[in-house]
VOBA-1610 file (N, C-alpha, C; in pm, whole numbers, padded with zeros to 5 digits, always signed):
BEGIN
Met+05228+10912-06339Met+05338+10880-06444Met+05463+10820-06388Ala+05481+10850-06251Ala+05637+10776-06189Ala+05606+10618-06195Leu+05455+10607-06201Leu+05450+10443-06149Leu+05425+10356-06300Lys+05432+10482-06417Lys+05423+10412-06542Lys+05574+10400-06586Tyr+05640+10513-06548Tyr+05815+10525-06584Tyr+05889+10427-06542Ser+05853+10389-06405Ser+05913+10277-06344Ser+05856+10127-06393Gly+05799+10150-06444Gly+05733+10006-06528Gly+05672+09927-06380Ile+05596+09982-06304Ile+05491+09945-06192Ile+05369+09926-06231Glu+05323+09782-06253Glu+05189+09759-06288Glu+05092+09799-06208Val+05008+09879-06216Val+04885+09872-06071Val+04752+09815-06118Glu+04662+09772-06049Glu+04522+09797-06073Glu+04461+09935-06048His+04409+10019-06141His+04371+10165-06124His+04234+10131-06065Arg+04191+10209-05955Arg+04047+10209-05947Arg+04043+10345-05881Glu+03921+10417-05969Glu+03893+10587-05999Glu+03769+10592-05902Ile+03812+10680-05757Ile+03710+10677-05680Ile+03640+10788-05701Glu+03487+10810-05681Glu+03445+10939-05667Glu+03416+11004-05514Leu+03488+11084-05510Leu+03507+11139-05337Leu+03392+11177-05299Arg+03273+11172-05337Arg+03161+11207-05276Arg+03098+11077-05212His+03143+10955-05279His+03101+10830-05253His+03211+10748-05216Lys+03286+10752-05120Lys+03435+10676-05106Lys+03374+10544-05076Pro+03445+10444-05146Pro+03425+10308-05088Pro+03467+10273-04972Ser+03436+10180-04912Ser+03454+10111-04786Ser+03599+10075-04810Ser+03622+09995-04913Ser+03754+09920-04887Ser+03868+10052-04894Met+03844+10162-04961Met+03960+10283-04970Met+03944+10330-04831Leu+03861+10353-04759Leu+03866+10366-04625Leu+03915+10314-04539Leu+03883+10156-04553Leu+03977+10072-04465Leu+04108+10073-04468Ala+04170+10108-04613Ala+04304+10108-04669Ala+04344+10259-04605Ser+04269+10336-04633Ser+04347+10483-04578Ser+04220+10567-04500Pro+04202+10568-04391Pro+04134+10613-04324Pro+04124+10789-04365Lys+04254+10836-04396Lys+04216+10969-04444Lys+04138+11006-04549Gly+04102+10924-04623Gly+04016+10936-04721Gly+04032+11016-04873Thr+04157+11073-04878Thr+04187+11125-04996Thr+04267+11059-05084Val+04285+11093-05226Val+04363+11002-05316Val+04489+11086-05365Pro+04553+11032-05407Pro+04578+10884-05445Pro+04581+10812-05292Val+04589+10670-05312Val+04625+10576-05220Val+04681+10490-05307Leu+04795+10417-05271Leu+04847+10283-05341Leu+04877+10186-05209Cys+04803+10074-05261Cys+04817+09955-05177Cys+04889+09837-05254Ile+04987+09825-05223Ile+05056+09725-05268Ile+05159+09638-05147Asp+05152+09513-05166Asp+05224+09417-05077Asp+05224+09480-04929Gly+05104+09485-04882Gly+05091+09534-04742Gly+05104+09691-04730Leu+05179+09736-04825Leu+05215+09880-04806Leu+05111+09952-04861Ile+05091+10093-04747Ile+04989+10183-04809Ile+05050+10314-04789Leu+05040+10377-04931Leu+05092+10534-04937Leu+04990+10610-04987Asp+04981+10728-04883Asp+04871+10793-04946Asp+04875+10964-04972Gln+05026+10960-05017Gln+05063+11105-05020Gln+05130+11082-05197Ser+05135+11182-05332Ser+05155+11141-05422Ser+05294+11167-05422Leu+05346+11228-05371Leu+05533+11227-05341Leu+05568+11125-05278Asp+05496+11054-05216Asp+05526+10922-05121Asp+05543+10812-05222Ile+05460+10811-05301Ile+05406+10693-05421Ile+05524+10720-05528Met+05556+10831-05589Met+05640+10870-05656Met+05821+10832-05617Arg+05821+10875-05513Arg+05935+10862-05449Arg+05968+10674-05442Trp+05849+10613-05381Trp+05875+10470-05377Trp+05853+10413-05513Ala+05813+10425-05614Ala+05820+10397-05761Ala+05961+10417-05802Leu+06018+10538-05794Leu+06151+10580-05820Leu+06256+10486-05742Gly+06244+10467-05647Gly+06341+10400-05552Gly+06344+10244-05618Arg+06235+10191-05704Arg+06247+10038-05726Arg+06294+10053-05899Ser+06271+10174-05986Ser+06310+10168-06105Ser+06353+10279-06126Asp+06460+10363-06177Asp+06472+10506-06220Asp+06569+10532-06307Pro+06522+10443-06449Pro+06620+10444-06567Pro+06686+10555-06609Asp+06612+10686-06618Asp+06663+10798-06667Asp+06720+10910-06530Gly+06730+10825-06439Gly+06793+10954-06318Gly+06672+11060-06248Trp+06545+11047-06255Trp+06484+11122-06216Trp+06520+11181-06085Cys+06558+11101-05988Cys+06607+11090-05886Cys+06724+11165-05810Val+06803+11164-05924Val+06957+11226-05946Val+06947+11387-05948Leu+06942+11451-05822Leu+06907+11607-05828Leu+06969+11655-05736Asp+06965+11776-05736Asp+06997+11878-05614Asp+06866+11849-05505Glu+06913+11791-05406Glu+06790+11783-05290Glu+06778+11914-05226Ser+06874+12020-05235Ser+06791+12129-05162Ser+06715+12217-05269Leu+06736+12223-05373Leu+06654+12280-05486Leu+06523+12210-05495Ser+06528+12084-05516Ser+06406+12008-05492Ser+06295+12038-05429Gln+06376+12023-05278Gln+06315+12032-05183Gln+06216+12175-05160Ala+06316+12278-05205Ala+06273+12431-05224Ala+06117+12421-05325Trp+06156+12376-05450Trp+06027+12374-05534Trp+05922+12293-05498Ile+05912+12194-05433Ile+05818+12115-05386Ile+05756+12131-05280Glu+05820+12220-05195Glu+05776+12265-05054Glu+05698+12392-05132Lys+05713+12461-05206Lys+05640+12598-05262Lys+05527+12543-05314Asn+05547+12409-05393Asn+05440+12372-05473Asn+05304+12334-05390Asp+05366+12265-05294Asp+05260+12137-05186Asp+05208+12243-05073Gly+05272+12373-05046Gly+05209+12454-04969Gly+05136+12567-05009Ser+05205+12670-05042Ser+05134+12811-05099Ser+05068+12788-05208Phe+05140+12702-05322Phe+05063+12726-05450Phe+04966+12626-05425Lys+04946+12500-05393Lys+04806+12442-05386Lys+04728+12505-05328Met+04745+12561-05234Met+04630+12640-05148Met+04586+12757-05240Leu+04668+12823-05293Leu+04641+12934-05427Leu+04538+12883-05524Leu+04608+12752-05602Leu+04530+12640-05666Leu+04378+12646-05629Asp+04362+12593-05503Asp+04235+12587-05493Asp+04139+12697-05461Arg+04161+12823-05430Arg+04131+12910-05418Arg+04101+12997-05570Tyr+04177+12940-05647Tyr+04163+13019-05806Tyr+04065+12927-05853Lys+04080+12802-05837Lys+04006+12669-05914Lys+03839+12685-05812Tyr+03807+12699-05713Tyr+03704+12727-05644Tyr+03672+12859-05575Leu+03661+12964-05641Leu+03662+13092-05610Leu+03500+13111-05547Asn+03428+13012-05579Asn+03283+13045-05518Asn+03296+12989-05378Arg+03377+12920-05325Arg+03419+12865-05182Arg+03463+12996-05114Tyr+03533+13055-05184Tyr+03595+13171-05138Tyr+03576+13326-05141Pro+03392+13359-05124Pro+03376+13488-05181Pro+03447+13634-05158Glu+03511+13607-05036Glu+03585+13710-05008Glu+03725+13774-05078Leu+03762+13706-05180Leu+03861+13680-05276Leu+03853+13733-05390Asn+03949+13783-05465Asn+03921+13846-05583Asn+04024+13760-05690Gln+03961+13701-05769Gln+04049+13610-05880Gln+04153+13661-05958Val+04158+13769-05973Val+04230+13860-06019Val+04363+13855-05890Glu+04350+13904-05763Glu+04448+13897-05672Glu+04513+13793-05637Val+04431+13647-05687Val+04470+13530-05633Val+04575+13499-05760Leu+04514+13516-05882Leu+04615+13496-05986Leu+04723+13559-05963Ser+04740+13672-05943Ser+04855+13802-05928Ser+04958+13737-05834Thr+04883+13658-05709Thr+04971+13579-05603Thr+05039+13457-05694Ala+04971+13391-05718Ala+05009+13298-05792Ala+05117+13300-05898Ile+05108+13415-05955Ile+05236+13419-06034Ile+05333+13485-05998Asp+05323+13582-05907Asp+05454+13609-05817Asp+05530+13472-05713Leu+05437+13428-05679Leu+05494+13306-05607Leu+05545+13160-05655Met+05450+13150-05777Met+05547+12998-05861Met+05553+13033-05975Leu+05489+13086-06051Leu+05443+13103-06218Leu+05595+13178-06251Ala+05583+13279-06218Ala+05720+13385-06231Ala+05840+13320-06198Pro+05860+13268-06083Pro+06010+13173-06053Pro+05997+13059-06151Met+05920+13006-06178Met+05937+12866-06297Met+05986+12938-06383Glu+05902+13041-06461Glu+05976+13100-06569Glu+06100+13143-06601Ala+06124+13211-06485Ala+06282+13236-06468Ala+06356+13110-06446Ser+06317+13019-06397Ser+06413+12876-06417Ser+06426+12818-06579Leu+06304+12826-06610Leu+06299+12737-06727Leu+06360+12862-06891Gln+06390+12991-06840Gln+06455+13089-06956Gln+06607+12985-06985Ser+06624+12950-06875Ser+06788+12861-06889Ser+06809+12751-06892Ser+06700+12631-06920Ser+06682+12516-06909Ser+06554+12468-06970Arg+06537+12348-06988Arg+06458+12272-07041Arg+06330+12239-06936Tyr+06383+12227-06822Tyr+06316+12150-06724Tyr+06334+12238-06579Leu+06291+12222-06504Leu+06350+12291-06366Leu+06443+12296-06309Leu+06519+12201-06287Leu+06666+12175-06243Leu+06750+12154-06316Gly+06727+12184-06471Gly+06840+12171-06569Gly+06813+12111-06681Asp+06852+12039-06773Asp+06840+11990-06918Asp+06765+11860-06899Arg+06748+11808-06806Arg+06680+11675-06817Arg+06587+11666-06707Ile+06433+11563-06749Ile+06360+11597-06671Ile+06387+11515-06512Thr+06325+11579-06387Thr+06357+11525-06281Thr+06227+11522-06228Leu+06239+11403-06105Leu+06108+11430-05982Leu+06047+11535-05974Val+06116+11668-05991Val+06054+11790-05954Val+05927+11806-06055Asp+05986+11818-06172Asp+05893+11841-06295Asp+05769+11749-06300Val+05772+11652-06263Val+05674+11547-06274Val+05603+11568-06162Ala+05646+11599-06068Ala+05564+11625-05941Ala+05478+11760-05936Ile+05556+11877-06015Ile+05487+12019-06003Ile+05363+12020-06103Phe+05392+11939-06244Phe+05323+11932-06353Phe+05180+11920-06355Pro+05125+11821-06261Pro+04985+11833-06262Pro+04934+11954-06223Phe+04979+12004-06123Phe+04933+12144-06054Phe+04919+12237-06143Ile+05030+12272-06232Ile+05047+12373-06331Ile+04964+12370-06419Arg+04914+12222-06464Arg+04812+12195-06547Arg+04674+12198-06495Gln+04655+12193-06416Gln+04510+12225-06351Gln+04507+12415-06343Phe+04601+12458-06304Phe+04610+12610-06299Phe+04570+12656-06416Ser+04649+12598-06525Ser+04631+12656-06650Ser+04495+12606-06728Met+04408+12518-06649Met+04257+12507-06693Met+04125+12585-06634Val+04194+12623-06535Val+04051+12715-06461Val+04050+12831-06570Asp+04121+12875-06651Asp+04075+12997-06764Asp+04227+12955-06859Pro+04175+12869-06946Pro+04257+12858-07051Pro+04319+12981-07099Gln+04184+13054-07170Gln+04225+13153-07252Gln+04312+13302-07177Gly+04289+13329-07054Gly+04316+13368-06926Gly+04512+13328-06906Phe+04499+13227-06919Phe+04653+13139-06912Phe+04740+13149-07027Gly+04664+13139-07117Gly+04735+13132-07286Gly+04787+13321-07280Glu+04742+13373-07216Glu+04760+13538-07259Glu+04916+13589-07156Leu+04891+13496-07063Leu+05031+13556-06972Leu+05164+13562-07011Pro+05230+13652-06977Pro+05362+13638-07043Pro+05483+13546-07037Leu+05422+13413-07025Leu+05513+13314-06952Leu+05573+13219-07064Pro+05628+13239-07168Pro+05632+13164-07286Pro+05727+13041-07248Phe+05848+13027-07144Phe+05877+12911-07121Phe+05820+12827-07028Leu+05723+12893-06921Leu+05659+12818-06849Leu+05562+12702-06946Lys+05476+12807-07034Lys+05396+12727-07116Lys+05459+12624-07215Gln+05566+12622-07279Gln+05647+12563-07365Gln+05668+12408-07247Trp+05704+12453-07130Trp+05727+12343-07054Trp+05597+12271-07061Leu+05503+12327-07002Leu+05390+12275-06983Leu+05332+12182-07093Asn+05327+12236-07211Asn+05280+12185-07317Asn+05377+12031-07372His+05520+12051-07338His+05589+11927-07334His+05537+11837-07278His+05514+11890-07139His+05464+11755-07076His+05314+11690-07125Leu+05214+11795-07167Leu+05084+11744-07208Leu+05094+11661-07354Gln+05200+11725-07393Gln+05204+11637-07524Gln+05294+11477-07513Ser+05365+11472-07440Ser+05470+11374-07391Ser+05364+11227-07372Glu+05448+11139-07463Glu+05415+10985-07470Glu+05377+10919-07324Leu+05447+10980-07237Leu+05421+10906-07092Leu+05293+10964-07000Phe+05274+11120-07053Phe+05153+11160-06961Phe+05017+11077-07065Asn+05033+11099-07221Asn+04917+11025-07258Asn+04896+10904-07229Ser+04986+10842-07210Ser+04993+10665-07184Ser+04922+10661-07056Val+04899+10734-06988Val+04857+10721-06830Val+04703+10801-06813Met+04664+10887-06893Met+04573+10964-06880Met+04460+10901-06993His+04334+10779-06931His+04281+10725-06964His+04133+10752-06880Lys+04014+10760-06933Lys+03908+10753-06821Lys+03888+10590-06788His+03863+10602-06658His+03833+10461-06601His+03710+10486-06534Pro+03646+10399-06528Pro+03498+10392-06467Pro+03515+10393-06309Val+03417+10463-06255Val+03425+10491-06098Val+03410+10313-06035Trp+03517+10311-05939Trp+03517+10195-05866Trp+03432+10178-05764Met+03337+10040-05775Met+03240+10021-05672Met+03289+09903-05596Asp+03262+09898-05472Asp+03294+09797-05399Asp+03229+09696-05441
//
């Protein structure tokens, strides 16, 4: 979304993680996605790619924000919440865990604080979209898709409105295309 918003054209290569192409592993031996390779620069963290793109063009000021609040949201998302998301999505990998308990922890850690923040503003840091909203949105989307009915029943109306706003946005829909799997 940040690349599109910034007007940066890229060749999208869809990777099947079970069969990583050698060209990907040569570019980024870490073997994770996304990877941005452009003009000799290799970035293999989503947030780094977003910041790089927004450093080139940020017409609506997504990066004009309170750095300490921004960092707090992103650290919470990229740390504890991502771990909970993996456990919630792939419960079969964690048979010792109870999905209801994982959901409850995720609500307390991330979803309820987001709900509280969104009660007083349209976006997480105020009345305009920022890097924080776009960085966190995909993870909330994934979380909501694990059990759509259960997520729909949660008492989080402002979070659901925020999520639906992003899901219905022209920007999101302009980048959500199926791509064929890239083969070397």
